[in-house]
N, C-alpha and C positions, 0 to 999 in steps of 0.2 A: 269758686264762683260758679253758680248754676247757670245753665244756658238761658238765654232770653226766651220768654214765652210770648206767643202772639197775644194781642189784646183780646179780652173776652168777647167783644162785639164782633170780632172777625174770626170765622171758623177756619180751621186748617184745611188745606186743599183736599186731603183724603176724606175729610168729613163731608165734603160737598159732592163727592163722586166724580170729580174732574179727572183724576188719574185713571180710574177704571174706564170711564167713557173714552178717554184718549187712547188708552191701550187697546180697548175693544175695537175702536175704529181702525187702528193700525193693523191689528191682527186680521180684521175682516178684509182689509186691502191686500194683505199678504195671501190670504186664502183665495181671494178672487184672482190674484195674479197666478197662483199655482193652478187654478182651474183653467185659466186661459192658456198657460203653457201646456198643460196636459191635453187640452182640446186640440191645440196646434200639432202636438206630437202624434195624437191619434189620427188626425187628418193626414199628416205626413206618412204615417205607417200604411194607411190605406192606399195612398197615392203610390208609394214605393212598391207595395205588393202588386198593385194593378200593373205597374210598368214592368216589373220583373217577371210576372207570369206570362207575359206575351212571348211568343217564340220568335223574337227578333234579335236574338243574340248573335246570329250569323251576319246580319246586316248592320247592326249598330256598333260602332267602334267604342262608344262610351258605356256599353252595357256593363263591363266589369267594374267601372268606377262607380256606377249608380247602384248596382245590385250585389256588391261584395264590399265588406268593410276593409279597412287597411290591414287587419290581421286575419282576413278570411271569413269574418263573421257575417251574419245576415243583418242588413240594416233595418229590415222589417221588425225583427225581434228586438233590436236595440231601441227602435222608436216605440214599440209596445211597452217595453220595460220602462222607458223614460216617462211615458204617459201614465202608466200605472203608479209609478212612484210619486208623480206630481199629484195625482188624485188621492193617493194614500196619505200623503202629508197634508193635503188641503182639508181633509175631513176633521182631524183632531184640532187643527188650528181654527177652523170655522166654529167648532163646538166651544173651544176656549173663548173665542170672540163673543159668542152668544152669552156665555156665562159672565164675562167681563161687562158687556153692555147691560145685561140685566141687573147685575149688582150696582153698577154706576147709576142706572136710572132709579132703582129702589132707594139708594143712598141719597140721590138728589131730591127725590120726592119727600123723604123723611126730613132732610135738612130744610126744605122749603116749608114743610108743615110746622116745624119747630120754630121757625122765624116769626117775629111779629109781622103783621101785615102792614108794612109801610107802603102806602100808595104813592107818596111823593118823597123825593129826596133832593137835597141841595148839596153839591159837592164842589168845594173850592179847588182850583187848580192853578198851577204856575209852571212856566218853563224854566224857572230857576233864576232868571235874570230880570227881565223887565216886564213880561206879560203875565197878567193875573186875570182870573175870571171865575165865574160861577156857573156850574152846569146844573140844569134842572132836569130831574128824571121823574117819569111818571110810569107806574106799573099798574096794569089792570088785567 
């Protein structure tokens, strides 16, 4: 038995560009979040470097906890590496987001151009039990 096909009047979701637009929006949000994390880490690196370059290690009892990592590493370098990685991953994700959004918009425009120009529509609806109605739609 072959799988059921959607009715001819209703296009598949991928033919309308919905999937591409949705994925493009999600990847744009991820790229934006990575840029935000990278910016914060860069700010933290500068703040750590400024604090640790001051010659107050004799007076500050917390100097070693702020200016030395748990394994003896430099927290400035760790913050710079974290910031760089965030920015490096954000760039290809943002490019992919642009490609997805562009493809979705082009697909949506082609789908709308191929559709007949129905200016009005009536759609019946029901909640499945007792309520029925008719929705009137107007496109311009």
